[in-house]
C-alpha positions, 0 to 999 in steps of 0.5 A: 757856979754863979759867983764864978760866972758873974765875977767881973761881968757887966751889970746886965749879965750880973742882973740876969745871973741873979735872976737865974739864980733866984729862979732856980732856987725858987724852983727847987723850993716850990717845985710843983707849986713853982709859978713860971709866969712872973719870971717869964714876964720879967725876962721878956720885958727886960729883953724888949727894953734892952733891944729898943732902937736906941743908939746906946743900946744898939752898941751893946746889942750883941753882948745883950743877946749873948748874956740872954742866951747864956742865961736861957742855957742855964735855965734849960728845961733839964735844969728847971722842968717847971719853967719849960713852957715859959722857957719855950715861949722866951726862945721862940719869941719873934723879937728874940728869934729875929735878933739872933737869926736875922739882925745879928751880922755875920750869923754870929747868933746862929750858934747860940740859938742852935745850942738852945734848940739842942737843950730842948731836943735833949730834954724831949728825947727820953719822953719822945722814945715812949709810944705814949706821952703825958699831956704836958709833954704833948703840949711841949712837943707841939710847941716845939713843932711850931717853932720848927715850922717858923724856922723852916719858913723864915730861916731854912738856911739855919736848919740846913746848917745845923741839921746834923747837930739837931738830928743827932739828938732827936730820937730816930722814931721822931719822924715828923720832927726830923723830917721838918728839919731835913726838908729845909733847903736854902731859899736860893736853891730851886728844887726840881719837879719830882714829876719830871719825866725821866728825872735822874737825881744823880745827874742834877748839878746841885747833887755834887755840891756839899751842904754847909754844916756848921758842926764839928761832925768828927767830935760827935762820932762815938765811941772814939775808936770809930774815928780810926 
């Protein structure tokens, strides 16, 4: 897979691909003795260096972001559970989030970050369906909630646009996590006072505005016979 993915790619992608391959092999060999911290430091230092405010780097910024997102998707928790904590630290780093969600024009980085969050939610899903989680999963869950709180505060529009995608992979019993996502609203919108006398939600002008959903909802409907 890596040989096919690296073929004809630029040096940055090749370096990241080799790092990912070494990490996965090391994870498979060492397993419970796998050390994630060295890989975390290498990835974060390389990312910060490649996103330094220099003209030559700014010209390839989007290619760098795309490469890192692809590699982080390859290294998702489902593929390397022993790297899950470091992986969460990487995708929640302020520079990484800022570059993808704020500094990349035309919201071109939003889809990449949404995919990484879906990777996280899918990994957590089976554990969240249980009434009791182990200590390691509790820590990962709390870290996920912190990331969602940051997104809710700084990038609520992102959660609005991908709320369907996220809620579709989060178990129904995860009320707190789902509410964090569904409580997001655009910063340009002013919510009505719920204590207003005789408030009728159906009469509010904004109730007729369809939300922007950057998801192909039809493709998520299963089984296919439901679409008919």
